[in-house]
N, CA, C and O atoms as a printed pandas DataFrame, in Angstrom:
     atom_number atom_name residue_name chain_id  residue_number  x_coord  y_coord  z_coord
0              1         N          UNK        A               1  -30.223    0.420    9.291
1              2        CA          UNK        A               1  -30.170    0.849    7.886
2              3         C          UNK        A               1  -29.329    2.116    7.756
3              4         O          UNK        A               1  -28.646    2.308    6.750
4              5         N          UNK        A               2  -29.376    2.981    8.771
5              6        CA          UNK        A               2  -28.588    4.213    8.691
6              7         C          UNK        A               2  -27.093    3.886    8.632
7              8         O          UNK        A               2  -26.344    4.503    7.873
8              9         N          UNK        A               3  -26.663    2.898    9.450
9             10        CA          UNK        A               3  -25.236    2.557    9.456
10            11         C          UNK        A               3  -24.813    2.025    8.088
11            12         O          UNK        A               3  -23.743    2.378    7.593
12            13         N          UNK        A               4  -25.644    1.177    7.470
13            14        CA          UNK        A               4  -25.284    0.610    6.164
14            15         C          UNK        A               4  -25.183    1.728    5.127
15            16         O          UNK        A               4  -24.251    1.750    4.323
16            17         N          UNK        A               5  -26.135    2.650    5.147
17            18        CA          UNK        A               5  -26.122    3.733    4.153
18            19         C          UNK        A               5  -24.892    4.617    4.344
19            20         O          UNK        A               5  -24.446    5.260    3.393
20            21         N          UNK        A               6  -24.338    4.660    5.553
21            22        CA          UNK        A               6  -23.135    5.472    5.783
22            23         C          UNK        A               6  -21.870    4.678    5.472
23            24         O          UNK        A               6  -20.904    5.235    4.950
24            25         N          UNK        A               7  -21.865    3.378    5.788
25            26        CA          UNK        A               7  -20.638    2.586    5.629
26            27         C          UNK        A               7  -20.342    2.335    4.155
27            28         O          UNK        A               7  -19.188    2.417    3.732
28            29         N          UNK        A               8  -21.379    2.027    3.367
29            30        CA          UNK        A               8  -21.146    1.653    1.959
30            31         C          UNK        A               8  -20.421    2.760    1.198
31            32         O          UNK        A               8  -19.393    2.471    0.585
32            33         N          UNK        A               9  -20.892    4.011    1.198
33            34        CA          UNK        A               9  -20.163    5.054    0.455
34            35         C          UNK        A               9  -18.771    5.315    1.014
35            36         O          UNK        A               9  -17.856    5.643    0.259
36            37         N          UNK        A              10  -18.599    5.175    2.321
37            38        CA          UNK        A              10  -17.269    5.400    2.908
38            39         C          UNK        A              10  -16.299    4.332    2.418
39            40         O          UNK        A              10  -15.158    4.637    2.072
40            41         N          UNK        A              11  -16.755    3.068    2.387
41            42        CA          UNK        A              11  -15.885    1.993    1.913
42            43         C          UNK        A              11  -15.541    2.207    0.442
43            44         O          UNK        A              11  -14.388    2.042    0.043
44            45         N          UNK        A              12  -16.542    2.576   -0.371
45            46        CA          UNK        A              12  -16.272    2.824   -1.788
46            47         C          UNK        A              12  -15.276    3.961   -1.965
47            48         O          UNK        A              12  -14.369    3.873   -2.793
48            49         N          UNK        A              13  -15.440    5.022   -1.193
49            50        CA          UNK        A              13  -14.505    6.144   -1.289
50            51         C          UNK        A              13  -13.106    5.739   -0.858
51            52         O          UNK        A              13  -12.120    6.163   -1.460
52            53         N          UNK        A              14  -13.015    4.914    0.191
53            54        CA          UNK        A              14  -11.698    4.466    0.652
54            55         C          UNK        A              14  -11.012    3.629   -0.419
55            56         O          UNK        A              14   -9.807    3.758   -0.638
56            57         N          UNK        A              15  -11.786    2.765   -1.092
57            58        CA          UNK        A              15  -11.196    1.932   -2.147
58            59         C          UNK        A              15  -10.706    2.815   -3.294
59            60         O          UNK        A              15   -9.616    2.604   -3.827
60            61         N          UNK        A              16  -11.522    3.810   -3.672
61            62        CA          UNK        A              16  -11.121    4.700   -4.767
62            63         C          UNK        A              16   -9.876    5.490   -4.373
63            64         O          UNK        A              16   -8.951    5.630   -5.173
64            65         N          UNK        A              17   -9.849    6.007   -3.141
65            66        CA          UNK        A              17   -8.690    6.785   -2.694
66            67         C          UNK        A              17   -7.446    5.895   -2.683
67            68         O          UNK        A              17   -6.367    6.323   -3.093
68            69         N          UNK        A              18   -7.602    4.645   -2.208
69            70        CA          UNK        A              18   -6.460    3.727   -2.181
70            71         C          UNK        A              18   -5.910    3.487   -3.577
71            72         O          UNK        A              18   -4.695    3.481   -3.776
72            73         N          UNK        A              19   -6.806    3.287   -4.551
73            74        CA          UNK        A              19   -6.348    3.077   -5.924
74            75         C          UNK        A              19   -5.634    4.297   -6.466
75            76         O          UNK        A              19   -4.619    4.171   -7.152
76            77         N          UNK        A              20   -6.155    5.483   -6.165
77            78        CA          UNK        A              20   -5.514    6.714   -6.643
78            79         C          UNK        A              20   -4.135    6.859   -6.014
79            80         O          UNK        A              20   -3.182    7.243   -6.692
80            81         N          UNK        A              21   -4.021    6.556   -4.724
81            82        CA          UNK        A              21   -2.725    6.688   -4.045
82            83         C          UNK        A              21   -1.719    5.711   -4.647
83            84         O          UNK        A              21   -0.570    6.077   -4.894
84            85         N          UNK        A              22   -2.146    4.468   -4.883
85            86        CA          UNK        A              22   -1.232    3.467   -5.457
86            87         C          UNK        A              22   -0.767    3.913   -6.840
87            88         O          UNK        A              22    0.418    3.819   -7.161
88            89         N          UNK        A              23   -1.708    4.403   -7.664
89            90        CA          UNK        A              23   -1.338    4.849   -9.008
90            91         C          UNK        A              23   -0.393    6.046   -8.926
91            92         O          UNK        A              23    0.573    6.126   -9.684
92            93         N          UNK        A              24   -0.669    6.984   -8.003
93            94        CA          UNK        A              24    0.182    8.175   -7.894
94            95         C          UNK        A              24    1.590    7.787   -7.438
95            96         O          UNK        A              24    2.580    8.318   -7.942
96            97         N          UNK        A              25    1.669    6.868   -6.492
97            98        CA          UNK        A              25    2.989    6.447   -6.004
98            99         C          UNK        A              25    3.759    5.745   -7.116
99           100         O          UNK        A              25    4.958    5.970   -7.278
100          101         N          UNK        A              26    3.074    4.892   -7.886
101          102        CA          UNK        A              26    3.763    4.176   -8.967
102          103         C          UNK        A              26    4.263    5.165  -10.016
103          104         O          UNK        A              26    5.386    5.036  -10.502
104          105         N          UNK        A              27    3.443    6.144  -10.365
105          106        CA          UNK        A              27    3.861    7.141  -11.356
106          107         C          UNK        A              27    5.010    7.978  -10.800
107          108         O          UNK        A              27    5.967    8.281  -11.512
108          109         N          UNK        A              28    4.911    8.343   -9.538
109          110        CA          UNK        A              28    5.967    9.159   -8.941
110          111         C          UNK        A              28    7.278    8.372   -8.877
111          112         O          UNK        A              28    8.345    8.925   -9.146
112          113         N          UNK        A              29    7.205    7.084   -8.522
113          114        CA          UNK        A              29    8.423    6.275   -8.444
114          115         C          UNK        A              29    9.054    6.143   -9.829
115          116         O          UNK        A              29   10.280    6.117   -9.941
116          117         N          UNK        A              30    8.242    6.058  -10.885
117          118        CA          UNK        A              30    8.796    5.981  -12.238
118          119         C          UNK        A              30    9.492    7.288  -12.593
119          120         O          UNK        A              30   10.569    7.274  -13.189
120          121         N          UNK        A              31    8.885    8.424  -12.232
121          122        CA          UNK        A              31    9.467    9.712  -12.578
122          123         C          UNK        A              31   10.751    9.967  -11.815
123          124         O          UNK        A              31   11.713   10.487  -12.380
124          125         N          UNK        A              32   10.783    9.609  -10.535
125          126        CA          UNK        A              32   11.957    9.878   -9.714
126          127         C          UNK        A              32   12.904    8.683   -9.733
127          128         O          UNK        A              32   12.827    7.845  -10.632
128          129         N          UNK        A              33   13.801    8.597   -8.743
129          130        CA          UNK        A              33   14.783    7.513   -8.708
130          131         C          UNK        A              33   14.119    6.225   -8.208
131          132         O          UNK        A              33   13.764    6.151   -7.032
132          133         N          UNK        A              34   13.939    5.216   -9.053
133          134        CA          UNK        A              34   13.268    3.992   -8.606
134          135         C          UNK        A              34   14.093    3.091   -7.690
135          136         O          UNK        A              34   13.494    2.453   -6.824
136          137         N          UNK        A              35   15.440    2.985   -7.812
137          138        CA          UNK        A              35   16.146    1.976   -7.017
138          139         C          UNK        A              35   16.092    2.226   -5.515
139          140         O          UNK        A              35   16.245    1.282   -4.740
140          141         N          UNK        A              36   15.879    3.474   -5.073
141          142        CA          UNK        A              36   15.913    3.740   -3.636
142          143         C          UNK        A              36   14.689    3.161   -2.939
143          144         O          UNK        A              36   14.824    2.474   -1.926
144          145         N          UNK        A              37   13.499    3.427   -3.466
145          146        CA          UNK        A              37   12.280    2.987   -2.780
146          147         C          UNK        A              37   12.164    1.461   -2.738
147          148         O          UNK        A              37   11.903    0.917   -1.665
148          149         N          UNK        A              38   12.346    0.734   -3.869
149          150        CA          UNK        A              38   12.218   -0.723   -3.802
150          151         C          UNK        A              38   13.245   -1.351   -2.869
151          152         O          UNK        A              38   12.934   -2.325   -2.184
152          153         N          UNK        A              39   14.460   -0.815   -2.827
153          154        CA          UNK        A              39   15.481   -1.381   -1.948
154          155         C          UNK        A              39   15.059   -1.277   -0.496
155          156         O          UNK        A              39   15.173   -2.246    0.255
156          157         N          UNK        A              40   14.567   -0.100   -0.088
157          158        CA          UNK        A              40   14.133    0.063    1.293
158          159         C          UNK        A              40   12.943   -0.838    1.594
159          160         O          UNK        A              40   12.875   -1.453    2.659
160          161         N          UNK        A              41   11.995   -0.916    0.642
161          162        CA          UNK        A              41   10.811   -1.736    0.883
162          163         C          UNK        A              41   11.202   -3.204    1.008
163          164         O          UNK        A              41   10.686   -3.903    1.880
164          165         N          UNK        A              42   12.119   -3.693    0.141
165          166        CA          UNK        A              42   12.498   -5.102    0.175
166          167         C          UNK        A              42   13.194   -5.413    1.504
167          168         O          UNK        A              42   12.938   -6.457    2.104
168          169         N          UNK        A              43   14.071   -4.519    1.967
169          170        CA          UNK        A              43   14.748   -4.776    3.238
170          171         C          UNK        A              43   13.742   -4.811    4.379
171          172         O          UNK        A              43   13.811   -5.695    5.233
172          173         N          UNK        A              44   12.810   -3.864    4.409
173          174        CA          UNK        A              44   11.821   -3.830    5.489
174          175         C          UNK        A              44   10.944   -5.077    5.424
175          176         O          UNK        A              44   10.658   -5.685    6.454
176          177         N          UNK        A              45   10.512   -5.465    4.211
177          178        CA          UNK        A              45    9.652   -6.640    4.077
178          179         C          UNK        A              45   10.410   -7.882    4.543
179          180         O          UNK        A              45    9.827   -8.744    5.201
180          181         N          UNK        A              46   11.709   -7.987    4.210
181          182        CA          UNK        A              46   12.482   -9.155    4.633
182          183         C          UNK        A              46   12.579   -9.193    6.156
183          184         O          UNK        A              46   12.469  -10.263    6.755
184          185         N          UNK        A              47   12.784   -8.044    6.784
185          186        CA          UNK        A              47   12.870   -8.030    8.245
186          187         C          UNK        A              47   11.560   -8.472    8.865
187          188         O          UNK        A              47   11.559   -9.173    9.877
188          189         N          UNK        A              48   10.429   -8.067    8.265
189          190        CA          UNK        A              48    9.135   -8.461    8.827
190          191         C          UNK        A              48    8.858   -9.934    8.567
191          192         O          UNK        A              48    8.295  -10.611    9.428
192          193         N          UNK        A              49    9.241  -10.450    7.393
193          194        CA          UNK        A              49    8.919  -11.840    7.030
194          195         C          UNK        A              49    9.787  -12.805    7.836
195          196         O          UNK        A              49    9.285  -13.829    8.300
196          197         N          UNK        A              50   11.071  -12.508    8.013
197          198        CA          UNK        A              50   11.969  -13.459    8.658
198          199         C          UNK        A              50   11.512  -13.835   10.071
199          200         O          UNK        A              50   11.410  -15.028   10.355
200          201         N          UNK        A              51   11.233  -12.891   10.969
201          202        CA          UNK        A              51   10.811  -13.297   12.321
202          203         C          UNK        A              51    9.502  -14.064   12.314
203          204         O          UNK        A              51    9.311  -14.949   13.148
204          205         N          UNK        A              52    8.583  -13.748   11.388
205          206        CA          UNK        A              52    7.293  -14.447   11.373
206          207         C          UNK        A              52    7.477  -15.894   10.927
207          208         O          UNK        A              52    6.984  -16.808   11.588
208          209         N          UNK        A              53    8.182  -16.118    9.809
209          210        CA          UNK        A              53    8.351  -17.483    9.297
210          211         C          UNK        A              53    9.321  -18.253   10.186
211          212         O          UNK        A              53    9.042  -19.390   10.567
212          213         N          UNK        A              54   10.462  -17.642   10.519
213          214        CA          UNK        A              54   11.435  -18.322   11.355
214          215         C          UNK        A              54   12.337  -19.239   10.547
215          216         O          UNK        A              54   13.307  -19.771   11.087
216          217         N          UNK        A              55   12.040  -19.440    9.259
217          218        CA          UNK        A              55   12.867  -20.333    8.446
218          219         C          UNK        A              55   14.209  -19.665    8.147
219          220         O          UNK        A              55   15.245  -20.329    8.166
220          221         N          UNK        A              56   14.201  -18.377    7.877
221          222        CA          UNK        A              56   15.446  -17.696    7.586
222          223         C          UNK        A              56   16.111  -17.285    8.891
223          224         O          UNK        A              56   17.188  -16.689    8.874
């Protein structure tokens, strides 16, 4: 029971922190130059997807 009482609040806090980080990054990307970040992310994602699928 002690482990459950410790894990539940930690998981909830992690989810809340993750949501705050995602919102902050999205707001920051809107304020700053947006084309740089999506371009880098798309290239990195394509490199990761291609070797896994093997179709490309």
